[in-house]
C-alpha positions as CSV (number, residue, x, y, z in Angstrom):
1,L,-171.9,32.1,-164.7
2,Q,-168.5,33.8,-164.4
3,M,-166.8,30.5,-163.9
4,L,-168.1,29.0,-167.2
5,A,-165.6,28.3,-169.9
6,P,-166.4,29.8,-173.3
7,E,-169.4,28.0,-174.7
8,G,-169.8,26.4,-171.2
9,R,-173.4,25.5,-170.3
10,L,-175.2,26.0,-167.0
11,A,-178.5,24.3,-166.0
12,F,-179.7,26.0,-162.8
13,I,-182.9,25.5,-160.9
14,M,-184.4,28.4,-159.0
15,P,-187.7,29.6,-157.5
16,A,-190.0,31.8,-159.5
17,D,-189.2,34.7,-157.0
18,T,-186.0,35.2,-158.9
19,V,-187.9,36.4,-162.0
20,E,-190.9,37.9,-160.3
21,G,-189.5,39.9,-157.4
22,K,-188.8,43.6,-157.5
23,F,-185.1,43.1,-158.3
24,A,-185.9,40.6,-161.1
25,P,-185.8,43.1,-164.1
26,I,-182.3,44.4,-163.2
27,L,-180.9,40.9,-162.6
28,W,-182.2,39.3,-165.8
29,K,-181.5,42.3,-168.0
30,W,-177.9,41.9,-166.8
31,I,-177.8,38.2,-167.4
32,S,-179.4,38.3,-170.8
33,S,-177.0,41.1,-171.9
34,H,-173.9,39.2,-170.9
35,Y,-174.7,35.6,-171.6
36,C,-176.9,33.5,-173.9
37,L,-180.2,32.5,-172.4
38,D,-180.9,29.4,-174.3
39,A,-184.1,28.2,-172.5
40,V,-186.4,28.6,-169.6
41,V,-188.2,25.5,-168.3
42,T,-191.3,25.9,-166.2
43,F,-193.8,23.5,-164.7
44,S,-197.6,23.4,-164.5
45,P,-198.9,23.0,-160.9
46,E,-199.7,19.4,-161.5
47,A,-196.2,18.7,-162.8
48,S,-194.3,20.4,-160.0
49,P,-190.9,18.8,-159.4
50,F,-191.4,19.4,-155.6
51,P,-195.0,18.2,-155.0
52,G,-196.4,19.4,-151.7
53,V,-193.9,22.3,-151.4
54,D,-195.1,25.9,-151.9
55,T,-192.5,26.9,-154.4
56,N,-192.7,27.3,-158.2
57,A,-189.5,26.0,-159.7
58,I,-187.9,27.1,-162.9
59,I,-184.9,25.7,-164.8
60,F,-182.6,28.1,-166.7
61,L,-180.3,26.9,-169.5
62,I,-177.6,29.5,-170.0
63,R,-174.4,29.5,-172.1
64,N,-171.2,31.6,-171.8
65,A,-171.7,32.9,-175.3
66,P,-172.7,36.2,-176.9
67,P,-176.3,37.2,-176.1
68,V,-179.1,36.4,-178.5
69,D,-182.5,38.1,-178.8
70,R,-184.6,34.9,-178.7
71,F,-184.9,31.9,-176.3
72,H,-187.0,28.7,-175.9
73,W,-189.7,28.8,-173.3
74,V,-191.0,25.4,-172.2
75,R,-193.8,24.3,-169.8
76,V,-193.8,20.7,-168.6
77,T,-197.4,19.6,-168.1
78,R,-197.1,16.1,-166.5
79,A,-195.1,14.8,-163.5
80,D,-192.7,11.9,-163.8
81,T,-192.2,12.2,-167.5
82,S,-189.1,11.7,-169.6
83,S,-190.2,14.3,-172.1
84,L,-188.1,17.1,-170.6
85,K,-184.9,15.1,-170.8
86,E,-185.7,14.2,-174.4
87,W,-186.4,17.8,-175.3
88,I,-183.2,19.1,-173.8
89,C,-181.1,16.4,-175.5
90,K,-182.8,16.9,-178.8
91,S,-182.6,20.7,-178.7
92,F,-179.1,21.3,-177.2
93,W,-176.9,18.2,-177.8
94,P,-176.0,17.9,-181.5
95,G,-176.0,14.3,-182.7
96,F,-178.4,13.1,-180.0
97,S,-181.1,11.3,-182.0
98,V,-184.7,11.5,-180.9
99,S,-187.4,10.7,-183.4
100,G,-190.4,12.8,-183.9
101,G,-191.1,16.4,-183.0
102,I,-191.7,18.0,-179.7
103,P,-192.1,15.3,-177.0
104,P,-195.4,14.8,-175.3
105,D,-196.1,16.6,-172.1
106,I,-194.1,19.6,-173.3
107,D,-195.4,23.0,-174.5
108,E,-192.7,24.9,-176.3
109,F,-192.6,28.5,-177.5
110,E,-189.9,30.7,-179.1
111,R,-189.9,34.1,-177.4
112,T,-187.9,37.3,-177.7
113,I,-185.8,38.3,-174.7
114,E,-187.6,41.7,-174.7
115,E,-191.0,40.2,-174.5
116,G,-189.9,37.6,-172.0
117,L,-188.4,40.1,-169.6
118,R,-191.5,42.4,-169.9
119,T,-194.0,39.6,-169.4
120,G,-192.0,37.6,-166.9
121,L,-189.9,34.6,-167.6
122,S,-192.1,32.4,-165.4
123,R,-195.3,33.5,-167.2
124,Q,-196.8,32.3,-170.5
125,P,-195.8,34.3,-173.6
126,E,-197.7,37.5,-174.1
127,T,-200.5,37.2,-176.5
128,Q,-202.5,39.8,-178.4
129,D,-204.8,40.6,-175.5
130,S,-207.8,42.7,-175.8
131,P,-207.3,46.4,-174.8
132,S,-207.2,47.0,-171.1
133,V,-206.6,49.6,-168.4
134,P,-205.0,49.1,-165.0
135,L,-207.1,48.6,-161.8
136,S,-205.5,51.7,-160.5
137,R,-207.8,53.8,-162.7
138,F,-210.7,52.6,-160.5
139,A,-209.2,51.6,-157.1
140,Y,-206.2,51.8,-155.0
141,V,-204.7,49.2,-152.7
142,V,-203.3,49.2,-149.2
143,R,-202.0,46.3,-147.2
144,G,-204.0,45.0,-144.2
145,I,-203.2,46.0,-140.6
146,A,-199.9,44.6,-139.1
147,T,-200.5,44.2,-135.4
148,G,-197.1,42.8,-134.5
149,A,-198.8,40.4,-132.0
150,N,-202.1,39.0,-133.2
151,E,-202.4,36.9,-130.1
152,F,-202.6,40.1,-128.1
153,F,-204.4,42.5,-130.4
154,F,-206.7,40.2,-132.3
155,L,-209.4,38.9,-129.9
156,T,-212.5,36.8,-129.7
157,R,-215.5,38.7,-128.5
158,E,-215.7,36.4,-125.5
159,K,-212.1,37.3,-124.4
160,A,-212.8,41.0,-125.0
161,R,-215.8,40.8,-122.8
162,S,-213.9,38.9,-120.1
163,L,-211.3,41.6,-120.1
164,G,-213.9,44.3,-119.9
165,I,-212.5,46.3,-122.9
166,P,-215.0,48.9,-124.0
167,T,-216.4,48.6,-127.5
168,E,-214.9,51.9,-128.5
169,F,-211.5,50.2,-128.5
170,L,-212.8,47.1,-130.5
171,I,-213.1,47.0,-134.3
172,P,-214.6,44.1,-136.3
173,A,-211.7,42.4,-138.1
174,I,-210.9,39.4,-140.2
175,G,-207.5,37.6,-140.0
176,R,-207.4,34.7,-142.4
177,T,-208.9,33.7,-145.7
178,R,-210.4,30.5,-144.5
179,D,-212.7,32.6,-142.3
180,V,-214.4,34.0,-145.4
181,D,-217.3,32.2,-146.9
182,S,-215.6,30.6,-149.9
183,E,-218.9,29.8,-151.6
184,I,-219.9,33.4,-152.1
185,G,-216.6,35.3,-151.8
186,E,-218.0,37.6,-149.2
187,I,-217.5,38.5,-145.5
188,T,-221.0,39.2,-144.0
189,L,-222.3,40.0,-140.6
190,E,-223.8,36.5,-140.5
191,R,-220.4,35.0,-141.1
192,L,-218.9,37.1,-138.3
193,E,-221.6,35.7,-136.0
194,Q,-220.7,32.2,-137.1
195,L,-217.0,32.8,-136.4
196,D,-217.9,34.2,-132.9
197,A,-219.8,31.0,-132.2
198,Q,-216.8,29.0,-133.3
199,G,-214.5,31.0,-130.9
200,R,-212.6,32.6,-133.7
201,P,-211.1,36.1,-133.2
202,T,-213.3,38.7,-134.8
203,V,-212.3,42.0,-133.1
204,L,-209.2,44.1,-133.2
205,F,-208.1,45.8,-130.0
206,S,-207.3,49.3,-131.3
207,A,-205.9,51.7,-128.8
208,D,-205.0,55.3,-129.7
209,A,-201.9,57.3,-128.7
210,R,-203.2,58.7,-125.3
211,G,-201.1,57.9,-122.2
212,I,-201.8,54.6,-120.5
213,E,-203.2,56.4,-117.4
214,E,-205.9,58.1,-119.6
215,F,-207.5,54.8,-120.6
216,P,-210.3,53.1,-118.7
217,Q,-208.9,50.8,-116.0
218,S,-209.6,47.6,-117.9
219,V,-207.6,48.9,-120.8
220,Q,-204.8,50.0,-118.6
221,D,-204.6,46.5,-117.0
222,Y,-204.5,44.9,-120.4
223,L,-201.8,47.2,-121.7
224,K,-199.7,46.5,-118.6
225,E,-200.1,42.8,-119.3
226,G,-198.7,43.4,-122.8
227,D,-195.8,45.3,-121.3
228,T,-195.1,42.4,-119.0
229,L,-195.1,40.0,-122.0
230,G,-192.4,42.1,-123.6
231,L,-194.4,43.3,-126.5
232,P,-192.8,46.8,-126.7
233,T,-189.5,45.2,-127.6
234,R,-190.8,43.2,-130.6
235,P,-189.4,44.5,-133.9
236,L,-192.6,45.9,-135.5
237,I,-194.2,47.1,-132.3
238,A,-191.0,48.8,-131.1
239,S,-191.3,51.2,-134.1
240,R,-194.7,52.5,-132.9
241,R,-195.0,55.5,-130.6
242,P,-196.5,54.5,-128.2
243,W,-196.1,50.8,-128.7
244,Y,-199.8,50.0,-128.4
245,K,-201.1,52.6,-130.9
246,M,-202.7,50.5,-133.6
247,E,-202.6,51.2,-137.3
248,R,-205.9,52.5,-138.7
249,R,-207.8,51.5,-141.8
250,V,-211.2,52.6,-143.0
251,P,-213.1,49.4,-143.7
252,P,-212.6,48.7,-147.4
253,P,-215.5,47.7,-149.7
254,F,-213.3,44.9,-151.1
255,L,-210.6,42.6,-149.8
256,F,-208.1,40.6,-151.7
257,A,-206.2,37.5,-150.3
258,Y,-202.5,38.4,-150.2
259,L,-201.6,34.8,-151.0
260,G,-204.2,32.6,-152.6
261,R,-204.5,29.6,-154.8
262,R,-205.9,29.3,-158.2
263,N,-209.4,30.2,-157.0
264,A,-208.0,33.4,-155.5
265,R,-210.5,36.2,-156.0
266,F,-211.6,39.5,-154.6
267,I,-213.9,39.4,-151.5
268,R,-216.8,41.7,-150.9
269,N,-216.8,43.2,-147.4
270,T,-220.4,43.8,-146.5
271,A,-219.6,43.3,-142.8
272,S,-217.4,46.5,-142.8
273,V,-214.4,44.7,-141.2
274,V,-210.8,45.8,-141.3
275,P,-208.4,43.1,-142.5
276,L,-205.1,42.0,-141.1
277,T,-202.0,41.3,-143.2
278,G,-203.5,38.2,-144.8
279,F,-205.5,40.5,-147.0
280,L,-205.1,43.7,-149.1
281,C,-207.6,46.6,-148.8
282,V,-209.1,47.6,-152.1
283,Y,-210.7,51.1,-152.0
284,A,-212.9,52.4,-154.8
285,R,-211.8,55.8,-156.1
286,R,-215.4,57.0,-156.1
287,D,-217.4,56.8,-152.9
288,D,-220.8,56.1,-154.3
289,T,-222.9,52.9,-154.3
290,V,-223.5,52.6,-158.0
291,F,-219.8,52.9,-158.8
292,K,-218.9,50.3,-156.2
293,E,-221.5,47.9,-157.5
294,K,-220.1,48.2,-161.0
295,L,-216.6,47.8,-159.7
296,W,-217.6,44.6,-157.9
297,R,-218.8,43.1,-161.1
298,V,-215.4,44.0,-162.6
299,L,-213.4,42.5,-159.8
300,S,-215.4,39.2,-159.7
301,H,-215.3,38.7,-163.5
302,P,-213.5,35.5,-164.5
303,L,-211.3,37.5,-167.0
304,T,-210.2,39.8,-164.3
305,V,-209.3,36.9,-162.0
306,A,-207.5,35.2,-164.8
307,N,-205.3,38.2,-165.3
308,L,-203.9,37.9,-161.7
309,A,-201.3,35.5,-163.1
310,K,-199.9,38.4,-165.0
311,V,-199.1,40.5,-162.0
312,G,-198.7,38.0,-159.1
313,K,-195.7,36.0,-157.8
314,S,-196.4,32.3,-158.3
315,Y,-195.9,29.5,-155.8
316,G,-196.5,25.8,-155.6
317,H,-199.9,24.2,-156.4
318,G,-201.0,27.3,-158.4
319,A,-200.8,29.7,-155.5
320,I,-200.4,33.4,-156.4
321,K,-199.1,36.2,-154.1
322,V,-199.9,39.8,-155.2
323,E,-198.3,42.9,-153.7
324,P,-200.3,46.1,-153.4
325,R,-198.6,48.0,-156.3
326,A,-198.8,44.9,-158.5
327,L,-202.5,44.5,-157.8
328,E,-203.0,48.1,-158.8
329,S,-201.4,47.3,-162.2
330,L,-203.8,44.4,-162.8
331,P,-205.1,44.8,-166.4
332,I,-208.9,45.1,-166.6
333,P,-210.1,44.2,-170.2
334,L,-212.2,46.9,-171.8
335,E,-214.8,44.2,-172.6
336,V,-215.2,43.5,-168.8
337,L,-215.6,47.3,-168.1
338,D,-218.2,47.5,-170.8
339,E,-220.1,44.5,-169.5
340,S,-220.1,45.9,-166.0
341,G,-221.3,49.3,-167.0
342,L,-218.0,51.1,-166.2
343,V,-217.6,52.0,-169.9
344,V,-220.1,54.4,-171.4
345,N,-220.2,55.3,-175.2
346,G,-216.7,53.8,-175.6
347,H,-215.2,55.9,-172.8
348,N,-214.4,54.8,-169.3
349,D,-216.9,56.2,-166.8
350,R,-214.3,58.1,-164.8
351,T,-212.0,61.0,-164.9
352,D,-208.8,61.7,-163.1
353,S,-210.4,64.4,-161.0
354,D,-213.3,62.3,-159.7
355,L,-211.0,59.3,-158.9
356,S,-208.9,61.0,-156.2
357,L,-210.1,60.1,-152.8
358,P,-207.6,60.6,-149.9
359,L,-205.8,57.5,-148.7
360,P,-207.9,56.0,-145.9
361,L,-205.2,55.4,-143.3
């Protein structure tokens, strides 16, 4: 940008991370206050310029000119189309003759810089949505357990038995989204039994901070094996004291796939498993069955799932990654709360005082 001549133009393609990451607001506020952001070109999943690659590409058209308060936002809706070239030439090259209006396979909006930066330059323009409240009013989110060596700590039941590890050091766990029953969006005891039969890992070896010599002999032997494998020197594991002390999580009532495709949704955890880092833990702020049942209706509602695009980072083929704090900011429409029973007489059925459970770590 700094090498552009006055009125020089730059067309630059970048991944959506550059407008959705934590640093994005600072970066784009600086760019839009020093240069003229003419247009942002996005692509629908089926029109991706890099098919088969998990990245969401965006093209930025920027001029070395005084900033303006509005820009063009475009979404290309079909692959292998000449419409984008026609639109750019028609909109930004005076004298280039293209008959008709907006070319086919192009959705165009004029947006303000302020709204675009607030909503996200990769996301559809903000509409007049129904009133909403953030998910953080009803739940809080913690990442899944990071073992640092799944091949050592995340075991099949058969291997745990062959090692002779006592059940007190084994916690039911889930490691990948494909192990969840996708038809019902739930991890059940029956599903765990199926995974066991398939030889999939379903238990987490979870040692505490006692000295090695204080464990049963079978656990001592296994920890010595991990030492021989060099696990204590691995980056994540090396930060633990002692290296084998596992992170703890209370089994959350709900899970959320950290990175999921367009059918990404919340998962009900009726098997009381703890998740690894492929999931986020979603904890209800009230520990009663009725509240959790209502919250599940909220989380599984199509309007709630649709709003994930407003807080997630987008990748190729419609994949969305949602960080814990971003998930807590997920807007829950009041109509969904009302339908689920979490709104009573026009008021949310909660107060700050009764939604303050301690963090279950």
